[in-house]
Every structure is written in C-alpha cells, then in structure tokens.
MIDOSE-1310 file (N, C-alpha, C; in nm, 2 decimals, decimal comma, always signed):
residues 237
meln	+0,09/-0,15/-0,02/+0,01/+0,01/+0,04/+0,08/+0,11/+0,00; +0,05/+0,21/-0,09/+0,17/+0,35/-0,10/+0,09/+0,42/+0,01; +0,14/+0,54/+0,04/+0,12/+0,65/+0,15/-0,01/+0,72/+0,11; -0,02/+0,79/+0,02/-0,15/+0,83/-0,01/-0,23/+0,75/+0,01
alkq	-0,25/+0,60/+0,00/-0,37/+0,54/+0,00/-0,34/+0,50/+0,17; -0,25/+0,49/+0,23/-0,26/+0,47/+0,40/-0,33/+0,58/+0,44; -0,28/+0,72/+0,39/-0,37/+0,84/+0,46/-0,47/+0,90/+0,43; -0,55/+0,84/+0,31/-0,73/+0,85/+0,29/-0,75/+0,70/+0,39
kade	-0,70/+0,63/+0,40/-0,80/+0,52/+0,49/-0,75/+0,58/+0,64; -0,63/+0,61/+0,64/-0,62/+0,69/+0,82/-0,74/+0,74/+0,89; -0,78/+0,89/+0,75/-0,82/+0,99/+0,77/-0,98/+0,94/+0,81; -0,99/+0,86/+0,75/-1,13/+0,76/+0,80/-1,16/+0,72/+0,93
lcdq	-1,05/+0,64/+0,99/-1,00/+0,56/+1,07/-1,02/+0,64/+1,19; -0,95/+0,75/+1,18/-0,97/+0,90/+1,27/-1,10/+0,95/+1,29; -1,21/+0,98/+1,20/-1,30/+1,03/+1,22/-1,33/+0,95/+1,29; -1,38/+0,79/+1,26/-1,45/+0,69/+1,33/-1,43/+0,70/+1,52
iknd	-1,26/+0,71/+1,53/-1,27/+0,67/+1,68/-1,31/+0,82/+1,72; -1,31/+0,92/+1,66/-1,38/+1,05/+1,71/-1,48/+1,06/+1,80; -1,59/+1,00/+1,68/-1,72/+0,97/+1,69/-1,78/+0,85/+1,75; -1,73/+0,72/+1,76/-1,73/+0,63/+1,84/-1,66/+0,59/+1,98
faay	-1,58/+0,69/+1,95/-1,45/+0,65/+2,10/-1,41/+0,78/+2,14; -1,53/+0,88/+2,16/-1,46/+1,00/+2,22/-1,36/+1,03/+2,32; -1,35/+0,92/+2,38/-1,26/+0,91/+2,54/-1,13/+0,95/+2,48; -1,12/+0,87/+2,34/-0,99/+0,83/+2,28/-0,94/+0,97/+2,18
sqck	-1,05/+1,06/+2,20/-1,04/+1,16/+2,08/-0,90/+1,25/+2,10; -0,84/+1,24/+2,27/-0,75/+1,34/+2,26/-0,59/+1,30/+2,24; -0,61/+1,15/+2,22/-0,50/+1,09/+2,22/-0,42/+1,08/+2,08; -0,30/+1,00/+2,02/-0,25/+1,01/+1,92/-0,26/+0,86/+1,84
aafi	-0,28/+0,81/+1,70/-0,29/+0,73/+1,65/-0,20/+0,71/+1,53; -0,13/+0,58/+1,52/-0,02/+0,54/+1,42/-0,11/+0,41/+1,38; -0,04/+0,44/+1,23/-0,05/+0,36/+1,11/+0,05/+0,30/+1,08; +0,06/+0,15/+1,00/+0,13/+0,11/+0,99/+0,08/-0,03/+0,88
adds	+0,10/+0,04/+0,71/+0,04/-0,08/+0,58/+0,21/-0,19/+0,57; +0,15/-0,32/+0,52/+0,20/-0,39/+0,51/+0,23/-0,40/+0,38; +0,30/-0,50/+0,31/+0,30/-0,59/+0,15/+0,20/-0,64/+0,16; +0,11/-0,67/+0,21/-0,01/-0,73/+0,17/-0,10/-0,64/+0,17
dnif	-0,08/-0,50/+0,22/-0,22/-0,39/+0,24/-0,26/-0,40/+0,38; -0,28/-0,47/+0,45/-0,30/-0,52/+0,59/-0,25/-0,33/+0,66; -0,36/-0,31/+0,71/-0,37/-0,17/+0,81/-0,28/-0,23/+0,98; -0,22/-0,17/+1,04/-0,23/-0,22/+1,20/-0,20/-0,08/+1,25
mgvs	-0,29/-0,05/+1,35/-0,33/+0,05/+1,39/-0,29/+0,04/+1,55; -0,23/+0,18/+1,62/-0,22/+0,19/+1,76/-0,23/+0,29/+1,83; -0,30/+0,30/+1,91/-0,39/+0,47/+2,02/-0,31/+0,44/+2,12; -0,26/+0,58/+2,12/-0,18/+0,62/+2,25/-0,27/+0,58/+2,41
glal	-0,22/+0,53/+2,51/-0,29/+0,49/+2,64/-0,21/+0,50/+2,72; -0,25/+0,44/+2,79/-0,18/+0,38/+2,93/-0,18/+0,22/+2,99; -0,05/+0,20/+3,04/-0,05/+0,08/+3,08/+0,03/+0,04/+3,23; +0,02/-0,05/+3,29/+0,09/-0,10/+3,41/+0,21/-0,18/+3,35
kdga	+0,31/-0,07/+3,40/+0,42/-0,19/+3,39/+0,59/-0,15/+3,49; +0,58/-0,29/+3,60/+0,69/-0,30/+3,73/+0,62/-0,23/+3,85; +0,42/-0,25/+3,83/+0,39/-0,18/+3,94/+0,38/-0,03/+3,89; +0,43/+0,05/+3,80/+0,43/+0,16/+3,76/+0,29/+0,20/+3,64
ivqt	+0,23/+0,33/+3,60/+0,13/+0,33/+3,52/+0,22/+0,41/+3,43; +0,26/+0,34/+3,29/+0,34/+0,45/+3,20/+0,21/+0,47/+3,06; +0,26/+0,52/+3,00/+0,17/+0,57/+2,89/+0,26/+0,46/+2,77; +0,16/+0,41/+2,67/+0,20/+0,33/+2,60/+0,19/+0,39/+2,47
padl	+0,34/+0,44/+2,37/+0,30/+0,54/+2,21/+0,22/+0,48/+2,16; +0,16/+0,55/+2,02/+0,07/+0,50/+1,96/+0,17/+0,39/+1,84; +0,34/+0,45/+1,84/+0,36/+0,41/+1,71/+0,45/+0,25/+1,77; +0,45/+0,25/+1,87/+0,54/+0,13/+1,95/+0,41/+0,04/+1,95
eavr	+0,29/+0,08/+1,98/+0,16/-0,01/+1,97/+0,13/-0,07/+1,86; +0,12/-0,03/+1,74/+0,14/-0,04/+1,57/+0,21/-0,15/+1,57; +0,34/-0,13/+1,58/+0,43/-0,20/+1,54/+0,43/-0,35/+1,66; +0,41/-0,29/+1,75/+0,32/-0,45/+1,83/+0,23/-0,54/+1,77
ymka	+0,13/-0,47/+1,72/+0,02/-0,55/+1,64/+0,08/-0,60/+1,55; +0,19/-0,53/+1,48/+0,25/-0,58/+1,30/+0,28/-0,72/+1,36; +0,42/-0,71/+1,45/+0,48/-0,83/+1,50/+0,42/-0,98/+1,54; +0,30/-0,93/+1,61/+0,16/-1,04/+1,69/+0,15/-1,10/+1,56
agsr	+0,07/-0,99/+1,46/+0,05/-1,07/+1,34/+0,12/-1,15/+1,26; +0,27/-1,14/+1,27/+0,36/-1,21/+1,18/+0,40/-1,16/+1,06; +0,32/-1,06/+1,04/+0,41/-0,95/+0,91/+0,52/-0,89/+0,93; +0,60/-0,88/+0,86/+0,75/-0,83/+0,89/+0,79/-0,70/+0,76
iata	+0,73/-0,68/+0,64/+0,78/-0,58/+0,59/+0,66/-0,48/+0,59; +0,66/-0,36/+0,61/+0,66/-0,24/+0,60/+0,64/-0,13/+0,45; +0,55/-0,10/+0,45/+0,57/-0,03/+0,33/+0,52/+0,12/+0,36; +0,44/+0,16/+0,43/+0,39/+0,28/+0,47/+0,35/+0,30/+0,63
vlmi	+0,40/+0,45/+0,68/+0,39/+0,42/+0,82/+0,33/+0,60/+0,84; +0,25/+0,63/+0,94/+0,17/+0,71/+0,95/+0,11/+0,76/+1,06; +0,16/+0,87/+1,15/+0,09/+0,88/+1,29/+0,06/+1,05/+1,26; -0,09/+1,02/+1,36/-0,17/+1,13/+1,37/-0,19/+1,18/+1,50
dlkt	-0,24/+1,30/+1,53/-0,26/+1,35/+1,66/-0,42/+1,38/+1,65; -0,50/+1,30/+1,69/-0,64/+1,31/+1,68/-0,68/+1,46/+1,75; -0,64/+1,47/+1,83/-0,70/+1,65/+1,89/-0,70/+1,75/+1,80; -0,58/+1,76/+1,72/-0,50/+1,86/+1,63/-0,51/+1,83/+1,48
giii	-0,53/+1,70/+1,45/-0,49/+1,64/+1,29/-0,41/+1,65/+1,25; -0,28/+1,70/+1,31/-0,16/+1,74/+1,25/-0,11/+1,61/+1,25; -0,01/+1,61/+1,18/+0,08/+1,47/+1,11/+0,22/+1,50/+1,20; +0,24/+1,41/+1,30/+0,36/+1,39/+1,34/+0,47/+1,23/+1,34
qpsa	+0,61/+1,27/+1,33/+0,69/+1,20/+1,30/+0,69/+1,09/+1,43; +0,70/+0,93/+1,38/+0,72/+0,87/+1,45/+0,84/+0,84/+1,57; +0,84/+0,78/+1,67/+0,96/+0,80/+1,75/+1,09/+0,73/+1,69; +1,20/+0,77/+1,73/+1,32/+0,73/+1,69/+1,33/+0,54/+1,75
ealn	+1,24/+0,50/+1,87/+1,26/+0,36/+1,89/+1,17/+0,31/+1,79; +1,01/+0,33/+1,73/+0,93/+0,27/+1,67/+0,99/+0,22/+1,57; +1,09/+0,35/+1,49/+1,17/+0,27/+1,37/+1,26/+0,23/+1,37; +1,30/+0,21/+1,48/+1,44/+0,10/+1,51/+1,35/-0,01/+1,51
qlfa	+1,26/-0,08/+1,57/+1,18/-0,15/+1,57/+1,17/-0,21/+1,46; +1,10/-0,17/+1,39/+1,07/-0,18/+1,24/+1,18/-0,22/+1,16; +1,28/-0,14/+1,16/+1,45/-0,17/+1,11/+1,46/-0,35/+1,16; +1,46/-0,33/+1,32/+1,49/-0,45/+1,31/+1,42/-0,59/+1,30
lnpk	+1,27/-0,54/+1,27/+1,19/-0,69/+1,24/+1,24/-0,71/+1,07; +1,28/-0,63/+1,01/+1,37/-0,65/+0,90/+1,39/-0,53/+0,81; +1,58/-0,52/+0,82/+1,62/-0,40/+0,75/+1,57/-0,39/+0,63; +1,49/-0,49/+0,55/+1,39/-0,37/+0,40/+1,36/-0,28/+0,48
ndkc	+1,27/-0,28/+0,58/+1,20/-0,19/+0,64/+1,27/-0,06/+0,63; +1,36/+0,01/+0,63/+1,49/+0,10/+0,63/+1,38/+0,18/+0,46; +1,36/+0,13/+0,37/+1,30/+0,19/+0,25/+1,18/+0,21/+0,26; +1,11/+0,20/+0,36/+0,92/+0,21/+0,37/+0,96/+0,36/+0,42
svml	+0,89/+0,42/+0,34/+0,78/+0,60/+0,37/+0,70/+0,60/+0,46; +0,80/+0,72/+0,55/+0,69/+0,78/+0,62/+0,62/+0,92/+0,64; +0,54/+0,97/+0,65/+0,45/+1,08/+0,60/+0,49/+1,19/+0,72; +0,53/+1,27/+0,69/+0,59/+1,40/+0,79/+0,44/+1,52/+0,73
aggn	+0,52/+1,61/+0,84/+0,42/+1,72/+0,83/+0,44/+1,79/+0,72; +0,34/+1,87/+0,65/+0,29/+1,96/+0,54/+0,27/+1,83/+0,39; +0,27/+1,71/+0,45/+0,26/+1,66/+0,34/+0,38/+1,56/+0,29; +0,51/+1,59/+0,34/+0,63/+1,56/+0,27/+0,61/+1,43/+0,34
skti	+0,72/+1,37/+0,31/+0,78/+1,23/+0,33/+0,94/+1,20/+0,30; +0,97/+1,10/+0,38/+1,09/+1,04/+0,41/+1,10/+0,89/+0,42; +1,25/+0,83/+0,46/+1,26/+0,68/+0,42/+1,26/+0,70/+0,58; +1,25/+0,56/+0,58/+1,31/+0,49/+0,77/+1,43/+0,51/+0,78
mlir	+1,50/+0,55/+0,67/+1,65/+0,50/+0,67/+1,68/+0,65/+0,71; +1,62/+0,75/+0,63/+1,70/+0,90/+0,65/+1,66/+0,96/+0,76; +1,52/+0,92/+0,86/+1,45/+0,96/+0,96/+1,56/+0,89/+1,06; +1,60/+0,74/+1,10/+1,67/+0,72/+1,17/+1,78/+0,75/+1,19
lgds	+1,89/+0,78/+1,14/+2,00/+0,77/+1,07/+2,03/+0,99/+1,09; +1,94/+1,04/+1,03/+1,99/+1,16/+1,07/+2,08/+1,24/+0,99; +2,16/+1,31/+1,12/+2,28/+1,34/+1,13/+2,37/+1,29/+1,04; +2,45/+1,15/+1,08/+2,49/+1,07/+1,08/+2,47/+1,02/+0,94
lsmm	+2,38/+1,03/+0,87/+2,40/+0,99/+0,74/+2,40/+1,14/+0,69; +2,37/+1,22/+0,70/+2,39/+1,35/+0,60/+2,57/+1,40/+0,60; +2,61/+1,35/+0,72/+2,79/+1,40/+0,69/+2,85/+1,31/+0,58; +2,80/+1,21/+0,51/+2,83/+1,05/+0,46/+2,84/+1,17/+0,32
dgfd	+2,72/+1,27/+0,31/+2,71/+1,30/+0,17/+2,84/+1,37/+0,15; +2,90/+1,33/-0,02/+2,99/+1,37/-0,06/+3,07/+1,29/-0,07; +3,08/+1,22/-0,03/+3,17/+1,08/+0,00/+3,16/+0,99/-0,11; +3,20/+0,91/-0,18/+3,25/+0,86/-0,31/+3,33/+0,68/-0,21
fdmg	+3,28/+0,63/-0,19/+3,34/+0,54/-0,16/+3,38/+0,37/-0,22; +3,30/+0,40/-0,33/+3,39/+0,34/-0,48/+3,49/+0,37/-0,51; +3,62/+0,28/-0,52/+3,71/+0,34/-0,57/+3,77/+0,23/-0,68; +3,67/+0,16/-0,76/+3,72/+0,09/-0,86/+3,72/+0,18/-1,00
dapa	+3,64/+0,28/-0,98/+3,69/+0,41/-1,11/+3,82/+0,51/-1,12; +3,87/+0,49/-0,97/+3,96/+0,58/-0,93/+4,09/+0,56/-1,04; +4,09/+0,69/-1,08/+4,25/+0,67/-1,17/+4,31/+0,66/-1,10; +4,43/+0,57/-1,15/+4,55/+0,53/-1,07/+4,66/+0,62/-1,11
kpad	+4,72/+0,63/-0,95/+4,80/+0,73/-0,91/+4,90/+0,77/-0,98; +4,99/+0,85/-1,08/+5,06/+0,87/-1,20/+5,22/+0,82/-1,11; +5,29/+0,74/-1,20/+5,39/+0,70/-1,13/+5,52/+0,82/-1,14; +5,60/+0,87/-0,99/+5,67/+0,92/-1,01/+5,80/+0,98/-1,12
apsp	+5,76/+1,09/-1,15/+5,89/+1,15/-1,28/+6,01/+1,07/-1,22; +6,09/+1,03/-1,28/+6,23/+0,96/-1,27/+6,32/+1,11/-1,22; +6,39/+1,09/-1,14/+6,45/+1,21/-1,08/+6,60/+1,20/-1,20; +6,62/+1,35/-1,27/+6,70/+1,35/-1,30/+6,86/+1,32/-1,30
apqk	+6,90/+1,28/-1,39/+7,11/+1,20/-1,33/+7,17/+1,31/-1,30; +7,23/+1,31/-1,16/+7,29/+1,39/-1,13/+7,42/+1,48/-1,19; +7,45/+1,59/-1,24/+7,56/+1,63/-1,35/+7,72/+1,62/-1,29; +7,78/+1,56/-1,44/+7,93/+1,56/-1,38/+7,98/+1,67/-1,35
adap	+8,03/+1,67/-1,23/+8,15/+1,80/-1,20/+8,24/+1,84/-1,27; +8,23/+1,97/-1,29/+8,35/+2,00/-1,42/+8,49/+1,98/-1,38; +8,57/+1,98/-1,48/+8,69/+1,93/-1,47/+8,74/+2,01/-1,41; +8,85/+2,08/-1,29/+8,95/+2,11/-1,24/+9,01/+2,22/-1,36
evsa	+9,06/+2,33/-1,35/+9,09/+2,42/-1,47/+9,28/+2,37/-1,43; +9,30/+2,36/-1,35/+9,44/+2,35/-1,29/+9,45/+2,13/-1,26; +9,56/+2,10/-1,40/+9,54/+1,98/-1,36/+9,63/+1,96/-1,21; +9,58/+1,82/-1,12/+9,64/+1,77/-1,00/+9,78/+1,75/-1,05
niit	+9,83/+1,72/-1,14/+9,97/+1,67/-1,19/+10,04/+1,78/-1,21; +10,01/+1,89/-1,22/+10,11/+2,01/-1,19/+10,09/+2,11/-1,06; +10,21/+2,12/-1,07/+10,30/+2,19/-0,94/+10,28/+2,30/-0,94; +10,22/+2,41/-0,89/+10,21/+2,52/-0,87/+10,26/+2,60/-0,75
gvnv	+10,29/+2,75/-0,74/+10,37/+2,81/-0,68/+10,52/+2,79/-0,62; +10,58/+2,69/-0,67/+10,72/+2,66/-0,64/+10,82/+2,75/-0,75; +10,88/+2,85/-0,63/+11,03/+2,91/-0,76/+11,13/+2,84/-0,76; +11,22/+2,85/-0,88/+11,31/+2,76/-0,89/+11,41/+2,86/-0,95
denn	+11,53/+2,85/-0,87/+11,67/+2,93/-0,87/+11,72/+2,85/-0,99; +11,74/+2,94/-1,12/+11,77/+2,92/-1,27/+11,96/+2,91/-1,25; +11,99/+3,03/-1,12/+12,14/+3,00/-1,13/+12,18/+2,88/-1,07; +12,10/+2,80/-0,99/+12,14/+2,70/-0,92/+12,24/+2,58/-1,02
pfye	+12,33/+2,57/-0,98/+12,43/+2,44/-1,05/+12,34/+2,34/-1,11; +12,32/+2,26/-0,98/+12,18/+2,15/-1,07/+12,08/+2,19/-1,17; +12,09/+2,34/-1,18/+11,97/+2,34/-1,24/+11,96/+2,31/-1,36; +11,79/+2,22/-1,43/+11,82/+2,19/-1,57/+11,68/+2,22/-1,61
esee	+11,65/+2,23/-1,76/+11,55/+2,29/-1,78/+11,41/+2,16/-1,77; +11,33/+2,20/-1,77/+11,19/+2,10/-1,76/+11,21/+2,00/-1,82; +11,13/+1,85/-1,77/+11,13/+1,74/-1,90/+11,01/+1,68/-1,85; +10,98/+1,60/-1,97/+10,86/+1,54/-1,93/+10,89/+1,44/-1,79
vkpp	+10,78/+1,46/-1,70/+10,83/+1,36/-1,56/+10,76/+1,23/-1,61; +10,87/+1,14/-1,56/+10,84/+1,03/-1,59/+10,81/+0,93/-1,51; +10,72/+0,81/-1,47/+10,72/+0,75/-1,35/+10,85/+0,71/-1,32; +10,86/+0,64/-1,16/+10,98/+0,62/-1,13/+11,05/+0,49/-1,21
edii	+10,95/+0,40/-1,20/+10,95/+0,29/-1,32/+11,05/+0,32/-1,42; +10,95/+0,38/-1,50/+11,05/+0,42/-1,62/+11,20/+0,45/-1,60; +11,19/+0,62/-1,50/+11,32/+0,66/-1,50/+11,44/+0,55/-1,43; +11,41/+0,43/-1,35/+11,48/+0,31/-1,30/+11,51/+0,22/-1,43
aden	+11,41/+0,24/-1,52/+11,42/+0,12/-1,63/+11,55/+0,18/-1,76; +11,53/+0,33/-1,74/+11,66/+0,42/-1,85/+11,77/+0,47/-1,78; +11,76/+0,46/-1,61/+11,86/+0,49/-1,56/+11,94/+0,41/-1,46; +11,88/+0,30/-1,47/+11,94/+0,21/-1,38/+11,84/+0,18/-1,29
dekg	+11,82/+0,11/-1,20/+11,72/+0,06/-1,07/+11,80/+0,16/-0,94; +11,69/+0,18/-0,87/+11,72/+0,30/-0,77/+11,82/+0,21/-0,66; +11,79/+0,08/-0,66/+11,86/+0,03/-0,55/+12,01/+0,04/-0,63; +12,10/+0,03/-0,70/+12,21/+0,05/-0,79/+12,28/+0,19/-0,77
lket	+12,16/+0,28/-0,80/+12,22/+0,42/-0,75/+12,28/+0,43/-0,58; +12,14/+0,38/-0,52/+12,22/+0,38/-0,36/+12,35/+0,27/-0,32; +12,35/+0,18/-0,38/+12,46/+0,14/-0,36/+12,60/+0,19/-0,40; +12,59/+0,29/-0,49/+12,70/+0,39/-0,55/+12,68/+0,53/-0,48
dipd	+12,62/+0,53/-0,34/+12,61/+0,65/-0,30/+12,77/+0,71/-0,26; +12,91/+0,64/-0,26/+12,99/+0,69/-0,21/+13,03/+0,70/-0,35; +13,14/+0,80/-0,36/+13,18/+0,83/-0,50/+13,31/+0,78/-0,51; +13,32/+0,74/-0,63/+13,46/+0,70/-0,68/+13,51/+0,78/-0,65
pelt	+13,64/+0,74/-0,58/+13,74/+0,86/-0,56/+13,84/+0,87/-0,73; +13,85/+0,79/-0,82/+13,87/+0,84/-0,96/+13,83/+0,87/-1,04; +13,68/+0,90/-1,01/+13,58/+1,00/-1,10/+13,69/+1,15/-1,05; +13,63/+1,20/-1,22/+13,69/+1,37/-1,25/+13,51/+1,44/-1,16
peql	+13,60/+1,55/-1,20/+13,51/+1,63/-1,13/+13,37/+1,61/-1,19; +13,41/+1,65/-1,32/+13,27/+1,65/-1,42/+13,19/+1,53/-1,41; +13,29/+1,41/-1,40/+13,19/+1,23/-1,38/+13,07/+1,32/-1,19; +13,14/+1,33/-1,14/+13,05/+1,36/-1,04/+12,96/+1,41/-1,02
laqa	+12,97/+1,58/-1,12/+12,87/+1,65/-1,08/+12,78/+1,56/-1,21; +12,78/+1,49/-1,29/+12,69/+1,42/-1,39/+12,64/+1,33/-1,30; +12,68/+1,23/-1,22/+12,65/+1,15/-1,11/+12,54/+1,20/-1,02; +12,55/+1,33/-0,97/+12,47/+1,39/-0,84/+12,35/+1,47/-0,94
kkrk	+12,37/+1,48/-1,06/+12,25/+1,51/-1,14/+12,16/+1,40/-1,17; +12,22/+1,31/-1,18/+12,13/+1,18/-1,20/+12,06/+1,13/-1,05; +12,12/+1,15/-1,01/+12,02/+1,14/-0,83/+11,93/+1,22/-0,84; +11,97/+1,32/-0,88/+11,85/+1,43/-0,81/+11,76/+1,43/-0,90
kvar	+11,75/+1,38/-1,08/+11,71/+1,37/-1,15/+11,59/+1,24/-1,14; +11,61/+1,12/-1,02/+11,54/+1,03/-0,97/+11,49/+1,08/-0,86; +11,53/+1,12/-0,79/+11,47/+1,18/-0,64/+11,35/+1,29/-0,68; +11,38/+1,38/-0,79/+11,25/+1,49/-0,83/+11,18/+1,40/-0,90
snfl	+11,19/+1,33/-0,95/+11,07/+1,21/-1,05/+11,00/+1,19/-0,99; +11,05/+1,08/-0,81/+11,02/+1,01/-0,76/+10,88/+1,12/-0,67; +10,98/+1,26/-0,65/+10,90/+1,33/-0,56/+10,72/+1,36/-0,65; +10,77/+1,39/-0,74/+10,65/+1,45/-0,86/+10,57/+1,30/-0,87
frrr	+10,62/+1,20/-0,90/+10,50/+1,13/-0,90/+10,44/+1,07/-0,77; +10,47/+1,09/-0,66/+10,40/+1,11/-0,50/+10,28/+1,20/-0,47; +10,36/+1,35/-0,54/+10,25/+1,40/-0,54/+10,12/+1,43/-0,62; +10,15/+1,35/-0,75/+10,06/+1,32/-0,81/+9,97/+1,23/-0,78
k	+9,98/+1,13/-0,68/+9,90/+1,04/-0,64/+9,78/+1,09/-0,51
C-alpha cells in the first residue's frame, strides 16, 4: 500500500475514533501498512509496567500489533494527533523496531508534516547519514596514481682548470748549478729502467775517488733527477 492510500484510510479511521470512541479523541494514532495491504493501528494509552502506570506510545503499539500478526515488511507509516489532526513524526524507538524486524523496512516511506515524506533510514540515521554526503567510497573507477617522474641524473662535476699533476707555487732558482730545463716527468719505474734501478744508485752513494769532477757532477745530477721524479710522482697520487 502506498503512503497516500494509507493517509486516506487513516483519515477515515480517525473520524470513526472521534465519533465512536470520544474518550480517545485526545490521543494519538499510528498506522502501518504492510506489503499485503494490511493496516495495523495503535492508539496511545496507559499501561501498568513494573507496578507503575506508564504511557503506551501509539507508534510502538502499532509495531507490536504488526509483530503479533506475523507481518514483517512495512510499506507506509503514518502518525496523527487526533486532537489537532496534525501529522507527527514517529519515535526513533518505533522506527528502530521496524528496522530490527526487517532491514528492508529502511526503504519504507513515512509521512511528515506538510505532506512531505522520508524513508525510515533517513529519519533513523539523521545527521550521521548527512555527514556521508559527498563521499564516494567506490574506488573501482578511481584513476591510478601517476608514476613518479624519474629524478634527473646528477650532473658531472666540471673538470678542474688546473690539473692535479701540475705543481704550482714553486720558485726555481735557475742560477743553481744543478738546474736543468723541465723535461717530461716519467714514473719512477721508467726512470729506473732508463737510468738503472734505484737500488743500484744507492749502492754507489759513495763516490769513486778516481772520478773526475765532471763525472761527479753528472752522477749528482742523475741522482737529483731520480729523486725529483719520485717526488713528483708521489705528489701526483
């Protein structure tokens, strides 16, 4: 049964209550229609509970009668103040009971003031449901995260303007009797190969007394040349 059809039937029943049961004309009445077009009605009243007199809400009474009849699916819900004829919203407790009876009842329509309507789910969840608006939890169509761009290769350092093999800041005294013009510096191995090995030179550290001064000078220059080559080679490392 649709909501408008339930409203039409509820108006007829309310008129009957006020005419035939005047004592209940100040109460509230709730109506629930199920998927078989059955209507369950509850009227607010009084009951004795645990030795105390308590009010019995109309909507909870309607749910109780629906359960007792074995019905589980609600299609429309309506609650009216018999005194004023104003449509009022059912209690959260009654709507939660309908949901507990069958979760499909969350789709059931409830008539509100002004002829508006909402589903039981929207009324039950209220603000907690509105907080979810605008959020899409379906990540199936989410675009894949773009791969990070490769970082540029580090640039090579510029070659030094002055080679590490060049010795700077050394003043050479050209008036020195042992001065010779610069020659290509060879590793010690080459010098040793060309000028006999360094060990051999060390064995001749003691000058031959029969050598002439010119020969002694040439021998000293040779030793100086080997020593200078070794010094420059170590500096180059």
